[in-house]
N, C-alpha and C positions, 0 to 999 in steps of 0.2 A: 563139115560146115560148123561155123562158130554158133554156139548155142546162146540165144539172148535170154536173159533172165526175165521172168514175167513182169517184175516191177519196172525194169528198164523199158520193156516193151510198151507198157501203158503210159509211162512218163513221156515218151516221144510224141504220143498223141494228145497229151494233156492240153498244151497250148492251143492247137487247132480246135480241139473240142470246146474249150472255154471261149474261144473267139466266135465260133459258130453259135454257141448258146447265148452269148452276149448280144450278137446281132439279132437272133430270134426274139429274145426278150424285149430288146429295144423296139423291134417292129411291132410286137404285140402291144406295147404300151402307147406307141405312136399311131396305131391304126385308128382309134377313135378321132384323133385330130385330123388324120387324112380323110376319113369318112365324112367329117363335118365340112371340110373344104370342098370335096367333090360333090356333096349334096347341095352346097351353096351355089356351085357354078353349073348345075344342071337345069334344064327346063322344069317348070312346076310339075311335081308328081312323078318325075322320071326315076328318082332314087328309090321309090317304093313299088312302082309298077314294073320296072325292069331294072332291078339293081345290078350294077356292074362296077368292077373295080377301076376300069379305065373308060369313062364316058366318051362317046364319039361326038355328041353335040354339047357345046358349052354356051353358057349365057351368064352375063354379069348383071342382069336386071334386078336380081335379088339384093344386090349391094346398094341399090338406090334407097336411102333411108327416107321413108315416107312418114311425115308426122303432121297430124292434124292441128297441132298447136303452133306450127311455124318455127319450131326450135331447130337450129342447125346442129349437125354432127359436131362441129367445133365447140359449140356450147356444152354439150355432154362431155366431150373430151376434157375441156377446161375444168369442169366440175370434178371429174374423177382425179385429175392432177392435183387440184386443191385439197381435196379430201385425203388422198393417198399420201401426199407430201406432208400435210398437216399431221396425220396419224403417225407417220414415221418419225418425224421430228419430235413430237410429244413422247412417243414411245421410247426413243433413245435418250431424250432428256431426263425422263423419269426411270427408265429401266436400268441404265447404266449405274447410277448411284445405288439403286435398290439391290441389284445383283452383287455389287461390291460390298455392300453392308452385310448382306446375308452370308457372303463368303468369308468375311473377316471378323464379324462380331460373334464371339463365342457366348452363347446363351442356350438355356434349356428350351427356349421357345423358337429357336432357329429352325429346328426340324419341322415344327408345327406350321411355321410361317411358309416354309417351302412346300409343305403339303397343301396349304391353302392355294398357293399359285398353281400347283399341279391340278388340283381340283377345278380351279377357275378355268384352266385351259381346256379341260375336258367337257365342261358344261355346255349344253347346246344353247345357242343364242336365244331361242324362244323363251327360255326360263327367265331371262332378265329383261325382256322387251317391256312388259307391263310396268315393273318398278322404274325403269329408266324413262319410260314415257311420262309417268306421273311427275318425276322429278324435273324432267326438261320442260314439261308443260308449266310447272309452277315457276321455274326460272325464266320462262319466256325463250327457250332455246329451240322450240319446234320450228321447222322451216328455216334452219340455219345450218351452215357448214359445221359449226362447232358440235352440234348434236351428233352428227354422223362420225365426226372425228373422235369425240370422247367415247362414243359407243364402240367404235372399232378398237380402241385401246384396251378395252376389257378383254380382248382376246390376244392382242399383240404384246402387251406388256408382260403377261404371265409367260409367254413363250420366250420373250427376250430375257427375263430373269432366270428361267431354267437353263437357257443356253449359255449365258454369260457368266453365271455363277461358277461353272466348271473352269472357265478360263482364269477368272480372278483367284479361285481357290488354289490353283496349281502354280501360281506365281510365288516364288520363295519369299517369305516374310523378311528375310535377310536384306533384300533389296530395298524394301521400305525403311527398314531400320538404318541402313547405310545412308539413305537419302536424308532422313531426319537428322542424323549426326552431322551431315554436311550442311545443315541449315535449312533444308526444305521443309515447309509446313505441310500440314495434312492435305490441303487443297492442291499444293504443288506436287505431293507424292501421287495424288490421284490423277492429276492432269498430265503430268510430265513423265511419270513412270508407268502407272498401271494402264492408262488408255492406249499409249503407243505399243505396249507389249501385247495387249489383248485386241488389237485392231482387227485381226482376222475374224474373231467372233463378233465384233461390232459390225463389220461388213455383212456377215451372214444375217445377223438379227435385223439390220436395216433393210436388206433386200427382201427378207421373208415378211417383214412388216408391210413393206410396200406391196408385195404380192397379195397378202391376205386382205388388205384394205381396198385394193383395186378391184378385186372380185367380189366384194361384199354387196349383197342385195337386200338382205333382211333388214338391217339397220336403216339403210337409205330409204327403203320403201316404207318403213314405219315412221321415221322422223321427218322426212322431207315430202311435202305434198305439192310444192310448186314445181311445175314442169321445167321451168328454166334453171332450177337448181339441182335437178336429178343428175346422178352420175351416168357414165356410159353403159354400165351394166344393165341399167333399167330399160334400155331400148329393146331389150329382148321381149318385153311385154307388148311391143308394138306388132309383133308377128302373131299375137294370140287374139283372134277376132271372135265374133259371135258364132261363126260357122265352123270354128275349129282352128287348129294350129296350122299355119302356113310354114311347113317345115323348111323349104328352101330359103325363105326369108329369115326364119329363126336361125338356121345355120350360118347365113351370111352375116347377120348381126353378131352371132357368137364369134365368128372369125374376126370381126372388127374389134371386139372386146379383148380377144385373146392375143391379137397380133402384137400390140405394144409389149406385153409381158414376155412373149416368146423372143422378141428382138432384144429386150433388156437382158433376158436370161442367156442368150447367145453371147453377149458381150461380157456378162458378169459371171459366167459359169466358172472361170478360172479362179476367181476370188472366193466363190462359194465353196468350190471343191477344196481349196486350200484351207479355208476356215473350218469346214466340217471334218476334214482329215485331222487338222490340229486338235480340234475338240475331241475327236474319237481317241487319239493317242493319249491325251491327258487322262490321268486317273481320277 
């Protein structure tokens, strides 16, 4: 019999093993999402009295959004769309030039500035709530969409700058010099050369900014007190009453909040993977 080398023997099982491992890890990370959905579609208390992976009795009563203020689900959804899109547009408008400047301007303060963005990204939101509230209160921005949008950009802009800086930095400066020689100005180089080349990173930054602002609860809860202006994420508090948390309703509302993001991710995952892969390959 032909003797198989140990290395060759293990290599033939490498692909199946990695496939099984990938499926197991994916199932592990998706299990909380699955448990959230099956808890929402079970009768009240069933998920905790008799927890099962495949419930026999299903109910959609928990998805009926009850609100004592008379605000419809469409109103909450509209508010979330306005805040998320506003945050994303402002982040891209400010983050792209900032990341390009940090990538191209050679200064001894560049490293310090980048460190500031990294620290700002890691700081918890609770640290800046009080200063922002005082500033917004003096400017008359409390109970406005602008307060939530500006507050959300304190986390999305640092992320955008850190991500896009790598893309801009790895574009050869010779391309810019050639464009300038051909008569293209600074703004033309930025809009016609740099942005089209770095569009995968811009797509990733835009989608992640939208995700982060859509799921925000801290800033919206702090700066928006009017019920008709609250975003979709804040309907989760409707499941918390004086007698405790109604878990099936809480999970149903959480499913409603998460569903648009999951759908968007399914359609945009190709662009996100391409952008993240390109950024990872760049030095």
